[in-house]
All heavy atoms as an XYZ file, in Angstrom:
1039
protein
N      28.289    -19.870     40.161
C      27.838    -18.552     39.590
C      28.296    -17.428     40.396
O      28.681    -16.352     39.946
C      26.293    -18.622     39.509
C      25.694    -17.418     38.824
S      25.518    -17.572     37.041
C      24.576    -16.207     36.686
N      28.179    -17.496     41.686
C      28.536    -16.548     42.697
C      30.079    -16.119     42.648
O      30.324    -14.935     42.763
N      30.926    -17.034     42.321
C      32.345    -16.779     42.247
C      32.650    -15.758     41.062
O      33.499    -15.062     41.138
C      33.190    -18.052     42.172
O      32.964    -18.669     40.979
N      31.860    -16.000     39.915
C      32.064    -15.215     38.744
C      31.629    -13.763     39.092
O      32.334    -12.796     38.703
C      31.159    -15.750     37.608
O      31.231    -14.789     36.538
N      30.671    -13.577     39.928
C      30.125    -12.236     40.264
C      31.181    -11.612     41.247
O      31.390    -10.440     41.173
C      28.789    -12.364     40.933
O      28.383    -11.094     41.427
N      31.708    -12.425     42.133
C      32.672    -11.883     43.096
C      33.966    -11.489     42.381
O      34.586    -10.426     42.645
C      33.058    -12.939     44.159
N      34.301    -12.248     41.434
C      35.485    -12.082     40.624
C      35.289    -10.769     39.793
O      36.171     -9.906     39.677
C      35.824    -13.140     39.651
C      37.084    -12.987     38.921
S      37.485    -14.475     37.968
C      39.071    -14.009     37.342
N      34.108    -10.570     39.220
C      33.817     -9.367     38.524
C      33.909     -8.093     39.344
O      34.449     -7.092     39.003
C      32.480     -9.435     37.859
C      32.158     -8.341     36.836
C      30.836     -8.446     36.033
O      30.321     -9.623     36.070
N      30.463     -7.499     35.480
N      33.344     -8.171     40.621
C      33.438     -7.034     41.557
C      34.905     -6.785     41.891
O      35.295     -5.616     41.925
C      32.632     -7.401     42.862
C      31.171     -7.153     42.592
C      30.462     -7.087     44.044
N      30.647     -8.299     44.822
C      29.986     -9.324     44.796
N      29.029     -9.453     43.857
N      30.193    -10.461     45.558
N      35.688     -7.806     42.031
C      37.122     -7.584     42.367
C      37.851     -6.929     41.223
O      38.631     -5.961     41.405
C      37.814     -8.936     42.693
C      39.288     -8.843     43.054
C      39.506     -7.958     44.204
O      38.793     -7.898     45.179
O      40.620     -7.249     44.151
N      37.501     -7.370     40.034
C      38.166     -6.713     38.845
C      37.752     -5.279     38.694
O      38.430     -4.394     38.330
C      37.776     -7.453     37.574
C      38.420     -8.920     37.312
C      37.822     -9.647     36.229
C      39.927     -8.729     37.298
N      36.408     -4.973     39.022
C      35.934     -3.688     38.977
C      36.627     -2.832     39.943
O      37.020     -1.604     39.561
C      34.355     -3.706     39.263
C      33.637     -2.458     38.866
C      33.632     -2.212     37.308
O      33.472     -3.118     36.510
N      33.896     -1.036     36.828
N      36.867     -3.287     41.184
C      37.620     -2.465     42.177
C      39.020     -2.249     41.690
O      39.572     -1.072     41.799
C      37.713     -3.216     43.499
C      36.372     -2.975     44.365
C      36.627     -3.418     45.764
N      36.763     -4.884     45.920
C      35.756     -5.739     46.071
N      34.479     -5.229     46.091
N      35.952     -6.947     46.170
N      39.681     -3.221     41.158
C      41.038     -3.068     40.578
C      40.988     -2.045     39.528
O      41.871     -1.187     39.327
C      41.513     -4.463     40.029
C      42.956     -4.482     39.886
C      43.463     -5.892     39.435
O      42.861     -6.947     39.757
O      44.407     -5.984     38.698
N      39.985     -2.099     38.635
C      39.930     -1.160     37.516
C      39.802      0.261     37.973
O      40.451      1.188     37.546
C      38.680     -1.520     36.601
C      38.418     -0.669     35.400
C      39.584     -0.699     34.397
C      37.126     -0.969     34.755
N      39.024      0.469     39.016
C      38.815      1.854     39.641
C      40.024      2.381     40.243
O      40.422      3.515     40.127
C      37.641      1.759     40.695
C      36.302      1.680     40.122
C      35.122      1.341     41.101
O      35.449      1.394     42.366
O      34.128      1.050     40.697
N      40.845      1.445     40.907
C      42.151      1.878     41.540
C      43.107      2.274     40.364
O      43.730      3.270     40.564
C      42.653      0.677     42.322
N      43.113      1.482     39.376
C      44.056      1.868     38.262
C      43.588      3.110     37.517
O      44.487      3.905     37.152
C      44.058      0.767     37.206
C      44.766     -0.563     37.800
C      45.554     -1.307     36.828
C      46.231     -2.627     37.306
N      47.035     -2.349     38.479
N      42.382      3.310     37.498
C      41.852      4.571     36.862
C      42.174      5.794     37.763
O      42.666      6.830     37.188
C      40.339      4.499     36.728
N      42.213      5.621     39.042
C      42.594      6.670     39.948
C      44.109      6.929     39.800
O      44.575      8.124     39.838
C      42.244      6.210     41.360
O      40.850      6.066     41.518
C      42.671      7.289     42.427
N      44.929      5.915     39.737
C      46.349      6.039     39.609
C      46.654      6.739     38.219
O      47.479      7.620     38.127
C      46.989      4.597     39.546
C      47.008      3.977     40.908
C      47.474      2.544     40.833
O      48.092      2.129     39.796
O      47.264      1.845     41.872
N      45.863      6.382     37.173
C      46.056      6.993     35.864
C      45.760      8.487     35.947
O      46.488      9.273     35.381
C      45.244      6.294     34.851
C      45.331      6.886     33.344
C      46.612      6.767     32.808
C      44.273      6.158     32.472
N      44.678      8.770     36.599
C      44.254     10.225     36.709
C      45.372     11.012     37.467
O      45.706     12.159     37.110
C      42.937     10.186     37.524
O      42.568     11.613     37.757
N      45.889     10.452     38.516
C      47.004     11.160     39.237
C      48.263     11.291     38.393
O      48.825     12.417     38.301
C      47.409     10.250     40.487
C      48.486     11.026     41.349
C      49.013     10.126     42.451
C      50.035     10.784     43.291
N      51.055     11.523     42.599
N      48.559     10.290     37.553
C      49.743     10.437     36.629
C      49.460     11.566     35.644
O      50.327     12.307     35.247
C      49.864      9.125     35.829
C      50.772      8.094     36.540
C      50.635      6.769     35.755
C      52.139      8.412     36.727
N      48.213     11.643     35.069
C      47.853     12.674     34.142
C      47.993     14.031     34.756
O      48.357     15.015     34.064
C      46.406     12.405     33.581
C      46.471     11.174     32.602
C      45.107     10.787     32.194
O      44.102     10.938     32.906
N      45.014     10.121     31.059
N      47.532     14.181     36.031
C      47.739     15.458     36.745
C      49.181     15.804     36.921
O      49.611     16.975     36.711
C      47.073     15.458     38.111
C      45.563     15.548     38.037
C      44.968     15.416     39.485
C      43.422     15.387     39.434
N      42.803     15.004     40.646
N      50.029     14.850     37.185
C      51.498     15.052     37.324
C      52.143     15.483     36.016
O      53.010     16.277     35.992
C      52.157     13.836     37.933
C      51.907     13.497     39.361
O      51.329     14.391     40.033
O      52.105     12.427     39.790
N      51.564     14.852     34.978
C      52.108     15.274     33.562
C      51.700     16.666     33.342
O      52.598     17.419     32.717
C      51.611     14.183     32.574
C      52.331     12.851     32.704
C      51.783     14.836     31.104
C      51.704     11.760     31.815
N      50.516     17.029     33.561
C      50.047     18.412     33.337
C      50.892     19.379     34.156
O      51.258     20.399     33.593
C      48.485     18.463     33.649
N      51.184     19.086     35.401
C      51.962     20.017     36.200
C      53.354     20.077     35.617
O      53.933     21.194     35.587
C      52.035     19.380     37.646
C      52.551     20.414     38.719
C      52.232     20.106     40.048
C      52.651     18.623     40.501
N      52.403     18.482     42.007
N      53.841     18.969     35.196
C      55.182     19.005     34.621
C      55.273     19.822     33.390
O      56.181     20.674     33.204
C      55.657     17.556     34.220
C      56.969     17.451     33.619
O      57.294     18.025     32.600
N      57.916     16.779     34.237
N      54.259     19.839     32.473
C      54.183     20.626     31.334
C      54.119     22.120     31.772
O      54.703     22.994     31.121
C      52.868     20.293     30.464
C      53.152     19.148     29.655
N      54.135     19.081     28.659
C      52.488     17.883     29.551
C      54.010     17.818     28.050
N      53.043     17.163     28.679
N      53.362     22.444     32.776
C      53.244     23.858     33.335
C      54.602     24.325     33.785
O      54.942     25.481     33.455
C      52.186     23.803     34.471
C      51.421     25.106     34.675
C      50.319     24.898     35.678
O      50.319     23.859     36.377
N      49.498     25.809     35.798
N      55.312     23.626     34.599
C      56.578     24.103     35.080
C      57.635     24.148     33.905
O      58.353     25.162     33.830
C      57.095     23.061     36.149
C      58.544     23.343     36.547
C      56.235     22.994     37.395
N      57.589     23.188     32.957
C      58.406     23.270     31.801
C      58.180     24.484     30.976
O      59.168     25.124     30.498
C      58.157     21.928     31.005
C      59.201     21.637     30.135
C      58.898     20.330     29.242
N      60.063     20.081     28.496
C      60.576     20.974     27.635
N      59.981     22.166     27.429
N      61.603     20.665     26.866
N      56.929     24.890     30.870
C      56.616     26.105     30.090
C      57.232     27.258     30.660
O      57.713     28.135     30.090
C      55.062     26.184     29.970
C      54.501     27.308     29.140
C      53.076     27.341     29.082
C      52.507     28.597     28.316
N      51.150     28.575     28.291
N      57.084     27.334     32.014
C      57.606     28.519     32.884
C      59.141     28.570     32.593
O      59.582     29.659     32.383
C      57.255     28.304     34.350
C      57.659     29.480     35.198
C      57.439     29.244     36.600
C      58.520     28.673     37.253
N      58.483     28.425     38.734
N      59.885     27.471     32.750
C      61.327     27.451     32.662
C      61.691     27.770     31.098
O      62.622     28.445     30.924
C      61.927     26.095     32.940
C      62.167     25.949     34.389
C      61.540     25.030     35.211
C      63.035     26.760     35.080
C      61.714     24.983     36.579
C      63.284     26.718     36.431
C      62.656     25.896     37.202
O      62.894     25.710     38.536
N      60.924     27.349     30.189
C      61.156     27.698     28.805
C      61.132     29.085     28.526
O      62.018     29.669     27.828
C      60.254     26.873     27.873
O      60.318     25.478     28.122
C      60.572     27.120     26.360
N      60.128     29.754     29.102
C      59.933     31.157     28.889
C      61.003     32.015     29.607
O      61.643     32.881     28.920
C      58.551     31.696     29.506
C      57.323     31.092     28.601
C      58.401     33.179     29.620
C      56.033     31.220     29.242
N      61.349     31.474     30.769
C      62.403     32.248     31.547
C      63.783     32.074     30.788
O      64.559     32.916     30.779
C      62.493     31.710     32.945
C      61.373     32.169     33.874
C      61.441     31.640     35.298
O      62.175     30.700     35.630
N      60.643     32.167     36.167
N      63.990     30.841     30.264
C      65.239     30.586     29.549
C      65.411     31.542     28.344
O      66.383     32.136     28.157
C      65.266     29.155     29.183
C      66.584     28.706     28.390
C      67.806     28.833     29.275
C      66.395     27.257     27.933
N      64.236     31.650     27.579
C      64.208     32.590     26.514
C      64.587     34.002     26.858
O      65.289     34.696     26.247
N      63.977     34.448     27.942
C      64.149     35.808     28.419
C      65.678     36.015     28.832
O      66.256     37.048     28.496
C      63.334     36.061     29.638
C      61.788     36.264     29.334
C      60.888     36.327     30.604
O      61.442     36.086     31.646
O      59.706     36.565     30.418
N      66.202     35.105     29.536
C      67.628     35.203     29.984
C      68.535     35.077     28.714
O      69.608     35.730     28.823
C      67.969     34.054     31.002
C      67.529     34.511     32.394
O      68.275     35.192     33.078
N      66.324     34.066     32.750
N      68.224     34.319     27.780
C      69.069     34.324     26.539
C      69.108     35.614     25.874
O      70.030     36.019     25.300
C      68.649     33.168     25.623
C      69.036     31.786     26.183
C      68.459     30.622     25.476
O      67.548     30.811     24.617
O      69.007     29.481     25.618
N      67.880     36.311     25.815
C      67.784     37.649     25.302
C      68.642     38.591     25.984
O      69.290     39.483     25.473
C      66.309     38.152     25.222
C      65.457     37.628     24.110
C      63.995     38.031     24.338
C      65.977     38.124     22.799
N      68.617     38.504     27.431
C      69.365     39.422     28.285
C      70.847     39.136     27.953
O      71.609     40.129     27.903
C      69.075     39.194     29.734
C      70.030     39.890     30.672
C      67.665     39.629     30.152
N      71.235     37.996     27.800
C      72.644     37.603     27.616
C      73.136     38.253     26.275
O      74.157     38.883     26.159
C      72.856     36.183     27.573
C      74.339     35.677     27.522
C      75.108     36.122     28.781
C      74.353     34.124     27.409
N      72.289     38.139     25.257
C      72.554     38.721     23.941
C      72.781     40.293     24.140
O      73.686     40.885     23.559
C      71.507     38.505     22.867
C      71.544     37.065     22.291
C      70.418     36.802     21.293
C      70.398     35.328     20.924
N      69.190     35.013     20.078
N      71.837     40.865     24.937
C      71.908     42.333     25.080
C      73.232     42.714     25.829
O      73.921     43.682     25.461
C      70.761     42.797     25.876
C      69.393     42.846     25.142
C      69.377     43.785     23.976
O      69.855     44.939     24.112
O      68.862     43.379     22.897
N      73.542     41.901     26.876
C      74.773     42.101     27.640
C      76.017     41.982     26.697
O      77.048     42.776     26.876
C      74.893     41.234     28.879
C      73.956     41.415     30.005
C      74.084     40.323     30.997
C      74.120     42.775     30.589
N      76.053     40.990     25.839
C      77.124     40.859     24.954
C      77.379     42.037     23.952
O      78.407     42.200     23.401
C      76.970     39.526     24.075
C      77.146     38.250     24.982
O      77.701     38.443     26.109
O      76.772     37.195     24.549
N      76.237     42.841     23.717
C      76.413     43.973     22.841
C      77.022     45.235     23.576
O      77.518     46.128     22.830
C      75.008     44.359     22.265
C      74.276     43.347     21.368
C      72.865     43.882     21.124
C      75.065     43.110     20.128
N      77.086     45.190     24.905
C      77.537     46.317     25.644
C      79.075     46.391     25.663
O      79.773     45.404     25.496
C      77.084     46.275     27.084
C      75.532     46.323     27.314
C      75.222     46.163     28.674
C      74.973     47.658     26.704
N      79.558     47.645     25.811
C      80.939     47.899     26.002
C      81.328     47.475     27.441
O      80.440     47.512     28.276
C      81.333     49.379     25.725
C      81.120     49.715     24.245
O      81.313     48.879     23.356
N      80.651     50.966     24.056
N      82.552     47.195     27.735
C      82.933     46.824     29.054
C      82.672     47.947     30.090
O      82.514     47.520     31.242
C      84.517     46.527     29.087
C      84.644     45.128     28.330
C      86.207     44.798     28.248
O      86.984     45.189     29.168
O      86.590     44.131     27.276
N      82.696     49.169     29.704
C      82.514     50.241     30.709
C      81.010     50.697     30.717
O      80.670     51.701     31.424
C      83.282     51.523     30.312
C      83.048     52.031     28.910
O      82.397     51.304     28.134
O      83.574     53.160     28.567
N      80.217     50.008     30.202
C      78.701     50.327     30.180
C      78.157     50.097     31.601
O      78.623     49.332     32.273
C      77.934     49.471     29.171
N      77.248     50.995     31.937
C      76.448     50.834     33.218
C      75.416     49.787     33.108
O      74.607     49.790     32.207
C      75.920     52.129     33.621
C      76.852     53.163     33.991
O      77.890     52.833     34.611
N      76.574     54.438     33.730
N      75.393     48.853     34.000
C      74.465     47.798     34.052
C      73.789     47.862     35.391
O      74.365     47.975     36.467
C      75.096     46.367     33.878
C      74.048     45.253     34.018
C      75.798     46.269     32.575
N      72.440     47.693     35.413
C      71.638     47.747     36.657
C      70.777     46.521     36.772
O      70.302     46.060     35.834
C      70.806     49.029     36.697
C      71.554     50.365     36.608
C      71.940     50.914     35.462
C      71.889     50.919     37.864
C      72.675     52.093     35.503
C      72.640     52.153     37.877
C      72.999     52.704     36.635
O      73.741     53.902     36.631
N      70.676     46.170     38.088
C      69.863     44.950     38.385
C      68.660     45.422     39.264
O      68.926     46.183     40.190
C      70.810     43.976     39.037
C      70.058     42.696     39.526
C      71.006     41.705     40.254
C      70.204     40.375     40.596
N      71.190     39.495     41.132
N      67.578     44.912     38.922
C      66.326     45.255     39.716
C      66.337     44.360     40.881
O      66.252     43.092     40.869
C      65.111     45.093     38.863
C      63.845     45.581     39.474
C      63.867     47.111     39.750
C      62.641     45.269     38.550
N      66.402     45.026     42.157
C      66.276     44.167     43.363
C      65.130     44.773     44.170
O      65.252     45.912     44.656
C      67.649     44.241     44.233
C      68.724     43.632     43.425
C      67.366     43.471     45.593
C      70.070     43.671     44.083
N      64.073     44.111     44.124
C      62.840     44.621     44.683
C      62.416     45.919     43.901
O      62.421     45.860     42.651
N      62.118     46.977     44.543
C      61.758     48.240     43.810
C      62.992     49.077     43.485
O      62.744     50.171     42.855
C      60.887     48.933     44.876
C      61.414     48.585     46.181
C      61.909     47.117     45.990
N      64.184     48.603     43.748
C      65.372     49.425     43.542
C      66.273     48.923     42.411
O      66.493     47.661     42.243
C      66.192     49.440     44.821
C      67.481     50.322     44.695
C      65.300     49.949     46.010
N      66.802     49.813     41.647
C      67.823     49.471     40.588
C      69.243     49.652     41.231
O      69.544     50.728     41.717
C      67.662     50.365     39.291
C      66.550     50.094     38.413
C      66.598     51.080     37.310
C      66.788     48.712     37.724
N      69.940     48.488     41.223
C      71.284     48.547     41.881
C      72.368     48.324     40.732
O      72.167     47.481     39.858
C      71.438     47.417     42.839
C      72.868     47.364     43.504
C      70.405     47.602     44.044
N      73.324     49.273     40.749
C      74.373     49.173     39.808
C      75.219     47.780     39.954
O      75.478     47.416     41.074
C      75.358     50.354     39.943
C      76.285     50.500     38.671
C      77.066     51.834     38.772
C      77.891     51.970     37.437
N      78.518     53.276     37.423
N      75.472     47.165     38.819
C      76.234     45.893     38.838
C      77.332     45.937     37.848
O      77.181     46.559     36.680
C      75.192     44.755     38.557
C      75.659     43.444     38.841
C      74.563     42.344     38.648
O      73.767     42.454     37.772
N      74.667     41.334     39.389
N      78.425     45.170     38.107
C      79.526     45.024     37.226
C      79.033     44.191     35.946
O      78.340     43.251     36.204
C      80.631     44.390     37.971
C      81.814     44.102     37.048
O      82.373     45.080     36.596
O      82.273     42.890     36.987
N      79.468     44.562     34.794
C      78.997     43.865     33.529
C      79.415     42.358     33.574
O      78.689     41.528     33.302
C      79.532     44.555     32.351
C      79.339     43.925     31.007
C      77.786     43.849     30.761
C      80.003     44.690     29.845
N      80.681     42.154     34.059
C      81.119     40.771     34.134
C      80.287     39.952     35.095
O      80.028     38.735     34.870
C      82.591     40.739     34.521
N      79.975     40.584     36.262
C      79.162     39.905     37.217
C      77.675     39.589     36.682
O      77.146     38.530     36.833
C      79.041     40.741     38.508
C      78.375     40.047     39.657
C      78.213     40.985     40.944
O      78.892     42.059     40.979
O      77.354     40.710     41.644
N      77.135     40.578     35.986
C      75.908     40.492     35.461
C      75.848     39.367     34.403
O      74.958     38.387     34.436
C      75.360     41.757     34.757
N      76.932     39.326     33.572
C      77.047     38.281     32.557
C      77.116     36.915     33.176
O      76.517     35.970     32.723
C      78.361     38.563     31.791
C      78.175     38.310     30.255
O      77.572     37.306     29.892
N      78.801     39.214     29.504
N      77.932     36.739     34.205
C      78.187     35.508     34.912
C      76.881     35.038     35.493
O      76.471     33.875     35.447
C      79.244     35.604     36.000
N      76.066     35.991     36.171
C      74.828     35.593     36.741
C      73.858     35.158     35.846
O      73.136     34.060     36.040
C      74.254     36.815     37.513
C      75.021     37.070     38.840
O      75.721     36.254     39.382
N      74.796     38.373     39.376
N      73.774     35.715     34.622
C      72.798     35.373     33.614
C      73.185     33.967     33.132
O      72.315     33.170     32.833
C      72.727     36.447     32.550
C      71.835     35.894     31.334
C      72.104     37.727     32.967
N      74.400     33.772     32.829
C      74.906     32.462     32.365
C      74.589     31.416     33.370
O      74.247     30.223     33.033
C      76.398     32.481     32.021
C      76.690     33.311     30.776
C      78.164     33.315     30.502
N      78.586     34.294     29.529
C      78.377     34.187     28.197
N      77.875     33.039     27.725
N      78.649     35.110     27.397
N      74.762     31.663     34.653
C      74.458     30.631     35.695
C      72.952     30.353     35.664
O      72.567     29.159     35.788
C      74.769     31.219     37.088
C      76.233     30.950     37.546
C      76.379     31.409     38.935
C      77.799     32.031     39.044
N      77.934     32.868     40.257
N      72.087     31.369     35.504
C      70.677     31.104     35.462
C      70.255     30.270     34.260
O      69.502     29.370     34.332
C      69.871     32.458     35.360
C      69.680     33.074     36.781
C      68.613     34.152     36.800
N      68.725     35.225     35.820
C      69.373     36.415     36.091
N      69.800     36.550     37.327
N      69.500     37.276     35.235
N      70.981     30.559     33.059
C      70.716     29.834     31.899
C      71.106     28.312     32.123
O      70.317     27.431     31.760
C      71.470     30.421     30.655
C      70.750     31.765     30.321
C      71.548     29.516     29.510
C      71.381     32.552     29.236
N      72.238     28.081     32.674
C      72.717     26.700     32.966
C      71.714     26.065     33.908
O      71.387     24.855     33.588
C      74.060     26.732     33.626
C      75.284     27.190     32.657
O      74.998     27.163     31.443
O      76.329     27.481     33.125
N      71.338     26.703     34.908
C      70.327     26.050     35.850
C      69.054     25.658     35.235
O      68.587     24.667     35.335
C      70.074     27.096     37.000
C      68.922     26.691     37.953
C      69.146     25.597     38.808
C      67.699     27.217     37.863
C      68.177     25.150     39.705
C      66.708     26.845     38.640
C      66.874     25.853     39.573
O      65.786     25.445     40.327
N      68.498     26.642     34.428
C      67.258     26.485     33.746
C      67.375     25.300     32.647
O      66.492     24.476     32.532
C      66.729     27.731     33.108
C      66.050     28.704     34.153
S      65.507     30.181     33.469
C      66.744     31.255     33.972
N      68.426     25.339     31.975
C      68.729     24.191     31.073
C      68.708     22.884     31.680
O      68.134     21.873     31.218
C      69.957     24.365     30.243
O      69.973     25.615     29.571
N      69.373     22.796     32.931
C      69.512     21.563     33.674
C      68.123     21.153     34.138
O      67.722     19.997     34.042
C      70.503     21.706     34.763
N      67.378     22.146     34.568
C      65.976     21.876     35.094
C      65.044     21.304     33.964
O      64.340     20.389     34.150
C      65.361     23.103     35.745
C      65.814     23.339     37.124
C      65.404     22.269     38.079
O      64.225     22.003     38.254
O      66.336     21.629     38.595
N      65.280     21.916     32.769
C      64.398     21.435     31.606
C      64.803     19.992     31.300
O      63.941     19.170     31.006
C      64.563     22.352     30.375
C      63.889     23.668     30.523
C      64.343     24.592     29.438
C      62.401     23.495     30.446
N      66.101     19.617     31.306
C      66.516     18.251     31.088
C      65.891     17.313     32.111
O      65.456     16.227     31.765
C      68.056     18.077     31.013
C      68.729     18.630     29.774
C      70.225     18.471     29.873
C      70.808     19.149     28.581
N      72.240     19.402     28.798
N      65.895     17.735     33.361
C      65.435     16.950     34.388
C      63.900     16.772     34.233
O      63.382     15.570     34.356
C      65.708     17.588     35.758
C      65.277     16.767     37.027
C      65.481     17.495     38.323
N      64.515     18.696     38.377
C      63.223     18.564     38.636
N      62.662     17.435     38.810
N      62.509     19.680     38.785
N      63.290     17.821     33.890
C      61.811     17.771     33.686
C      61.467     16.862     32.503
O      60.442     16.106     32.473
C      61.200     19.154     33.449
C      61.151     20.066     34.692
C      60.855     21.511     34.279
C      60.062     19.532     35.630
N      62.327     16.964     31.437
C      62.030     16.047     30.307
C      62.147     14.557     30.697
O      61.446     13.747     30.285
C      63.009     16.342     29.153
C      62.697     17.582     28.472
O      61.424     18.082     28.534
O      63.564     18.202     27.741
N      63.227     14.252     31.507
C      63.399     12.917     31.939
C      62.276     12.457     32.788
O      61.800     11.266     32.634
C      64.720     12.786     32.709
N      61.810     13.314     33.746
C      60.623     12.979     34.524
C      59.376     12.780     33.760
O      58.719     11.762     33.937
C      60.425     14.156     35.555
O      61.641     14.351     36.392
C      59.243     13.795     36.490
N      59.280     13.612     32.714
C      58.042     13.535     31.856
C      58.002     12.198     31.079
O      57.025     11.518     30.976
C      58.027     14.716     30.834
C      56.812     14.722     29.903
C      55.508     14.857     30.647
C      57.030     15.916     28.933
N      59.255     11.791     30.634
C      59.350     10.608     29.903
C      58.903      9.393     30.763
O      58.214      8.527     30.353
C      60.736     10.329     29.412
C      60.937      9.220     28.499
C      62.376      9.121     27.900
O      63.141      9.873     28.122
N      62.518      8.103     27.008
N      59.398      9.427     32.018
C      59.062      8.372     32.959
C      57.532      8.275     33.263
O      56.907      7.245     33.318
N      57.011      9.480     33.428
C      55.536      9.594     33.714
C      54.745      9.091     32.609
O      53.728      8.411     32.715
C      55.136     11.021     34.071
C      55.630     11.584     35.438
C      55.299     13.158     35.416
C      54.900     10.900     36.507
N      55.180      9.429     31.338
C      54.402      9.046     30.127
C      54.434      7.507     29.897
O      53.500      6.874     29.555
C      54.882      9.764     28.971
C      54.457     11.191     28.852
C      55.013     12.022     27.761
O      55.949     11.576     27.159
O      54.386     13.102     27.484
N      55.594      6.896     30.305
C      55.820      5.407     30.206
C      54.834      4.811     31.206
O      54.188      3.826     30.899
C      57.280      5.001     30.486
C      58.169      5.250     29.304
C      59.690      5.122     29.630
O      59.961      4.638     30.738
O      60.454      5.550     28.781
N      54.826      5.264     32.432
C      53.938      4.743     33.446
C      52.507      4.943     33.025
O      51.681      4.026     33.210
C      54.098      5.452     34.763
C      55.316      5.130     35.566
C      55.330      5.975     36.979
C      56.708      5.757     37.719
N      56.779      6.581     38.855
N      52.153      6.059     32.453
C      50.768      6.320     31.983
C      50.404      5.313     30.885
O      49.260      4.714     30.905
C      50.696      7.673     31.389
C      49.362      8.017     30.760
C      49.238      9.404     30.088
O      48.796     10.352     30.719
N      49.825      9.534     28.840
N      51.291      5.025     29.979
C      51.034      4.062     28.917
C      50.939      2.628     29.500
O      49.926      1.949     29.141
C      52.177      3.974     27.844
C      52.139      5.232     27.055
O      51.081      5.972     26.968
N      53.274      5.644     26.449
N      51.626      2.289     30.468
C      51.471      0.910     31.091
C      50.157      0.798     31.883
O      49.535     -0.206     31.832
C      52.704      0.532     31.915
O      52.723      1.308     33.115
N      49.741      1.891     32.552
C      48.453      1.989     33.273
C      47.325      1.789     32.235
O      46.327      1.105     32.478
C      48.318      3.251     34.054
C      49.105      3.406     35.318
C      48.513      2.610     36.369
C      49.346      2.756     37.670
N      49.999      1.608     38.083
N      47.439      2.451     31.148
C      46.368      2.408     30.116
C      46.192      1.014     29.569
O      45.148      0.432     29.403
C      46.626      3.391     29.011
C      46.343      4.799     29.318
C      46.567      5.690     28.054
C      46.299      7.225     28.387
N      46.582      8.053     27.309
N      47.346      0.396     29.322
C      47.319     -1.019     28.919
C      46.686     -2.032     29.939
O      45.888     -2.868     29.638
C      48.830     -1.519     28.614
C      49.381     -0.958     27.342
C      50.737     -1.348     27.093
O      51.182     -2.466     27.526
O      51.494     -0.593     26.397
N      47.082     -1.712     31.218
C      46.605     -2.639     32.331
C      45.060     -2.343     32.418
O      44.301     -3.348     32.623
C      47.231     -2.268     33.586
N      44.615     -1.092     32.277
C      43.129     -0.842     32.383
C      42.451     -1.499     31.212
O      41.375     -2.120     31.373
C      42.934      0.672     32.269
C      43.278      1.239     33.685
C      41.437      0.969     31.972
C      43.260      2.744     33.732
N      43.012     -1.442     29.991
C      42.423     -2.073     28.854
C      42.267     -3.608     29.045
O      41.144     -4.160     28.740
C      43.268     -1.805     27.576
C      42.651     -2.187     26.190
C      41.342     -1.352     26.004
C      43.650     -1.873     25.118
N      43.308     -4.169     29.538
C      43.343     -5.662     29.828
C      42.222     -6.023     30.844
O      41.471     -7.004     30.668
C      44.654     -6.178     30.297
C      45.601     -6.231     29.181
C      46.948     -6.680     29.684
C      48.018     -6.692     28.510
N      49.359     -6.824     29.040
N      42.107     -5.201     31.928
C      41.058     -5.360     32.897
C      39.557     -5.308     32.330
O      38.822     -6.062     32.583
C      41.246     -4.440     34.060
C      42.111     -4.809     35.204
C      42.328     -3.631     36.128
C      41.621     -6.050     36.007
N      39.467     -4.197     31.486
C      38.106     -4.088     30.816
C      37.833     -5.302     30.041
O      36.678     -5.644     29.918
C      38.239     -2.762     29.978
C      38.179     -1.522     30.851
C      38.343     -0.306     30.050
O      39.036     -0.227     29.022
N      37.816      0.921     30.530
N      38.861     -5.729     29.287
C      38.583     -6.968     28.426
C      38.150     -8.147     29.200
O      37.272     -8.936     28.916
C      39.802     -7.236     27.476
C      39.966     -6.208     26.413
C      41.383     -6.316     25.768
O      42.281     -6.952     26.251
N      41.474     -5.588     24.684
N      38.942     -8.308     30.338
C      38.588     -9.490     31.325
C      37.149     -9.383     31.820
O      36.366    -10.322     31.870
C      39.516     -9.546     32.408
C      40.858    -10.182     32.031
C      41.820    -10.266     33.109
N      41.361    -11.154     34.203
C      41.927    -11.184     35.435
N      42.924    -10.462     35.748
N      41.361    -12.096     36.378
N      36.793     -8.165     32.273
C      35.362     -7.887     32.710
C      34.355     -8.203     31.639
O      33.342     -8.790     31.886
C      35.313     -6.458     33.242
C      36.065     -6.258     34.566
C      33.846     -6.052     33.529
C      36.156     -4.815     35.021
N      34.645     -7.631     30.387
C      33.684     -7.885     29.244
C      33.552     -9.414     29.098
O      32.446     -9.879     28.720
C      34.126     -7.124     28.061
C      33.863     -5.690     28.179
C      34.542     -4.950     26.988
O      35.367     -5.383     26.245
N      34.199     -3.492     26.982
N      34.680    -10.089     29.062
C      34.615    -11.601     28.761
C      33.861    -12.344     29.822
O      33.104    -13.235     29.566
C      35.954    -12.195     28.527
O      36.783    -12.219     29.759
N      33.941    -11.792     31.117
C      33.162    -12.398     32.145
C      31.683    -12.142     31.962
O      30.929    -12.999     32.134
C      33.588    -11.782     33.548
C      34.700    -12.484     34.326
C      35.027    -11.750     35.603
C      34.293    -13.926     34.665
N      31.423    -10.945     31.571
C      29.987    -10.491     31.357
C      29.418    -11.338     30.152
O      28.292    -11.778     30.243
C      29.860     -9.040     31.128
C      30.088     -8.239     32.334
C      30.170     -6.631     32.052
O      30.486     -6.295     30.917
N      29.941     -5.922     33.123
N      30.202    -11.565     29.196
C      29.778    -12.284     28.018
C      29.535    -13.756     28.402
O      28.606    -14.330     27.902
C      30.823    -12.201     26.903
N      30.292    -14.250     29.337
C      30.182    -15.617     29.773
C      28.858    -15.780     30.524
O      28.168    -16.691     30.457
N      28.546    -14.681     31.342
C      27.325    -14.679     32.090
C      26.072    -14.597     31.259
O      25.092    -15.273     31.466
C      27.277    -13.418     33.002
C      27.669    -13.569     34.446
C      27.349    -12.394     35.182
C      28.040    -12.335     36.533
N      27.820    -11.080     37.268
N      26.219    -13.795     30.147
C      25.051    -13.624     29.268
C      24.723    -15.000     28.556
O      23.606    -15.263     28.286
C      25.435    -12.595     28.155
N      25.762    -15.743     28.347
C      25.608    -17.081     27.607
C      24.899    -18.017     28.609
O      24.160    -18.888     28.293
C      26.897    -17.652     27.190
C      27.462    -16.959     25.944
C      28.774    -17.491     25.542
C      29.426    -16.738     24.408
N      30.816    -17.092     24.141
N      25.230    -17.906     29.934
C      24.782    -18.942     30.929
C      23.342    -18.840     31.294
O      22.575    -18.077     30.832
C      25.602    -18.757     32.260
């Protein structure tokens, strides 16, 4: 009878550890969503800037805000900088998506493991109730 109780305590500890791991994964997923949202907004802003730059004539004056100062910038340079930012943000979003997919797979397997542990604990408790 004592070994069943010891086994149940061990399963309970394992369940708590897995629940803690699941909680950490869920926090990582939330953080990923937060960062992803930031990049998505910035990407949209930069795509709008690129559209605006494409509308300008080659001799148009373009200024870049550096701290509190507007600095004159070459149109081609401004265009190249915005495209680089767009490429960088697109690559970051792809990386975040891949990371998110991995985190979600881990989360699903943790949930399954927790469910199996809960079922084992319940079957042990049911066995005790019968005894």
